[in-house]
N, C-alpha and C positions, 0 to 999 in steps of 0.2 A: 365608110366613103373616103375616098381619096381626096386629098386637097389639090385644088389645081396649082398650076406653076405661079400664076399670078398672086392667087391667095397667099401660097407658102412665101413668095419674095415679100409681099406686104407685111405678113407676121414677123418675119425676120427683121425687117426694117424697123420694127418698133420694139424689138427685144431689148437694145442698148438703152431706149429711153426708159422702158420698165426696170431694167436692171439699175439704171442711175437712181430712179426713184426709189427701189428698195434700198440701195447703198446709204442714200440719204435719209430715209427713214430708220436704217439700223444705227447710223452715225448719230441723228439726233437723239434716239433712245439711249445709246451708251453715254452721250455726253449729259444727258440729264441724269442718267443713273450715277454718274461720276460727281456730278454737282451736289446731289443728296448725300452721298458718302462724305464728301470732304467737308460739307456743311456739319454732319452729324459729328465726325471726328474732331473738327475744329473747336466744337464744344466740349467733346468728353475728354479731351486732354488738357483741361484747366481745372483749377479747384472747383470742388462741388459747391464752395460758397461764392463762387463769381456769378455776377449778373449774367443771365442767358443760360445758366446751367439746368433750369427747370424746363427748358424745351426739349432737351433729350428724355426726359421723363415722360412726356407726351405721347400716349399710345398710338397717336396719328402719324407723328413724326417716326417714331421707332417702325411703324408699318411700312412708311415710305421708304425709310432707309433699307429695311430688309428686303423690300421688293426691288430696289436698286441693287444690291448684292446680287440677287438672281439674275438680273440683266447682265451684270458683268460675268457671273459664272457660266453663262450660257453663251459668252462671246468668245470665239476662237482667237481673237487678236490678245485677249488676256491672258494668255499662255506664252511665255516668253520661251525662246528655244533652249535656254538652260537657266536654271536658278543661280544667282550669285550666292556667296556665303553669307549665313544669317536668313536668307529669304525662305518662305514656305511656299508650298505648291495652293493652287486655286482651292482645292477643297478645304483648306483652312480658313478661307474667307466667309466666315459664319459670323453674324451679329447675334446669334441667340445667346452664347455664354455672356456678352456684354450686357444684354437685354436683361438677363436673369439675375447679374450681380446688381443691376441697377435698382431691383426690387428691395434690396436691403435698406435697412432705416438711414436716413441722411447722416446722421451722426457717424454711423459706422464708416460710411463712404468717405466722410471728411478725415476721420480718424487715420483711416488707410492711406488716404492722400499724403497727410503729413507725414506719415511712418516711411513711406516711400521716398518722398522729395524733400522733406523736411521744410524749416521756415527759411533757411538761406539756400544758395544754389547747391543741389545735392553733388557729391562728389562721386558718388557710385553711379547714379543714372541722370545726370544732367539734362533737362529737356531744351538745350541750347545748341544748336548746331556747331559753333565755333569751339565749345568745349571738346569737341572730337577733331578738330583742326591737327594736322600733324606737326605742324609749327606751333610752337607756343609763343613765338614773337609777338609783342602787342602790335607792332606796325602790320605783319602779315593778318593778324586776326582783325585788324579795324578794317584794312582792306577788304576782308571778307564781309564784314557787316556792311561795309559802304556798297558793296555789290548788290547785297540784298535790299538794303535801302533804296537804292537807285531803281531796283525794279518796282517796288512799291510806289515810289514817287512817279516813275513812268506811265502808271495807269491810276494816278490821281488820288492815291491813298495818302492820307496825311495821319500823323501821330495824334494818339488821343490820351488824355489822362484819366479817362473813365476806368479803364481797367489796365493799369500800366503792365507792360511786358517788353523784355528786350526784342528788337527786330528779328533775332534769329530763334526765337522761340517757337517750337514744334506747332503751337496752335496757331501762330500767325502765319506760319509758312503754309499750313493746311488751308486757312482762311484765305489766303492769297490765291491759292490754286482752286478754289471753289470761287473766288471773284472772276477768275481768268475764263473758267469754265462758262459763268454766266454771261461775261460779255461775249463769248464765243458764239453762245447759243442767241443772244440778241443780235449780233451781227448777222448770224445765218438767217434768223425770222425777218430781217430787213433785206434781205439778199446782198449785203454789204461784204463782198467777197474780199476786198482789200483788208478791212478790218477784221473780218473773220480769220483770214490768213496770219494776220499780224498776231492775234491772241492765240492762235494754234500754235505758232512759232514761239511765243513767250511760256506757253505751258510746257514746251520740250527742253526749252534752254533752262528754265527755272528748276523744273524736276530734275533734269539731267545734272545741272550744276550744283544742286543743292539738296533737294530732300533725297534723292535716289543713294546718294554714297553714305550718309550717316543715320537715317532713320533706323535702317535694321541693327546698327550698333545700339541704339538707343533702345529699340525693341528688346533687344536681348538683355542689356543693363537692367530694363523694368523687370523683365522676367526674373532674373538673379535677384533682385531686391525683393521683389512682390511674392515670388512663388518658391524662392530658394533653389532654383535649377543650377546646375554647375557649368555649363556651356551650351553652345548652340546644337549639339547632338540632343539635348533635351528639349528643344524648342517644340517638338510635336507631342509633348506630354500635355495633358488636359490644364488649362489655366486653373490655379485655385483663388484667384481675387479678380476685382474688377480691373486693377491696373495690369495683371498679367494678361487677361483677356484682350485688352488693347493692345498689349505688346505682341500676341500671336496675331491678332487680325492686322496690324500695321506690318509686319513682317510678310502676310501675304499679299497685302495690298500693294506694298512697294512693287512686288514681282507683276503683278497684274498691271499696273500702271506703265512699267517699263515695256511691256508687250505691247500695249496699246499705243504709247509713245513712241515706239521704236527706239529705245534707248539701251545701248550695250551695258551689260552688267558689270559692277564695280569687280576689280580684281581680287580684292582682299576685304574681309570684315575688319573695319577700324574699331577702336576703342577710346573710352575716355582719355583725353590727354592729361597728364599729371601737370598741375600748374605750379607754377612758382610765382615770385613777385610780378613778373612780367606777363600775367594772365589777363583775361579779358577785362578783369574789373577795372583795370587802369586805362582802357580803351576810351577815346573820345566819343565814340558812337555806341556805347554800351549804356544808352539813357533809356528809358522805359518807354514803350511806345505801345499802342494798340490801334487797329482802324477805325476810323468813323467816316 
């Protein structure tokens, strides 16, 4: 049966609304998935003896995070036009190796963490952004730390002494992105377009100015220390440890996030900066922090 002209026009008039609703649904699902992944990673990148670590051992939380990964894998926006040095394709975005290594005895996970990161700041794979800064001057690094702290303060996050970390620790930066995602979702649920746009803009700015440029270098450094790979050409090799699996996942997740947020790729893979006496330890902003 052929549609009448009036019926066809009526259907076409409703198509934009239906398409808008579909896009809104897709955006909500993607944001919710990203939130779950950021929450998982922020916990997985700390010492296994830290408070809150037990949550990533929860099968329900692991199932939620794994489902979130599948949402991102099926999202066309998660595939950037090209990969930056040190990044891995979406096919490497897989939590299965991480969850498998998490089944090891807790003492072994703690021992592995200590071997990779040491009791002091590791010089081979430091989990701090400013350790990868191209400038070693304390003024430059303190300004970089001040920018990170400024983002935290702007969204009502205050230092905590419960689990001290420096502001530029990988877990705090991941946790902050989770916080921004949560605020974005809340604003969307409340139909608060101004705050939603504010939070989305903050996600793009913080990820682009901070996580995007150094996380792949950190991931490669972790793979070198934990799994003994030689360089980025070996990043596709199967991880042989929990920390190595986290490094692989981070290298893929950064690429996916760049695609979703529309961030241009860094032009080169950075590396750990050789520190002298003018390093970050002398910066006035190198105090320990955590969110509360």
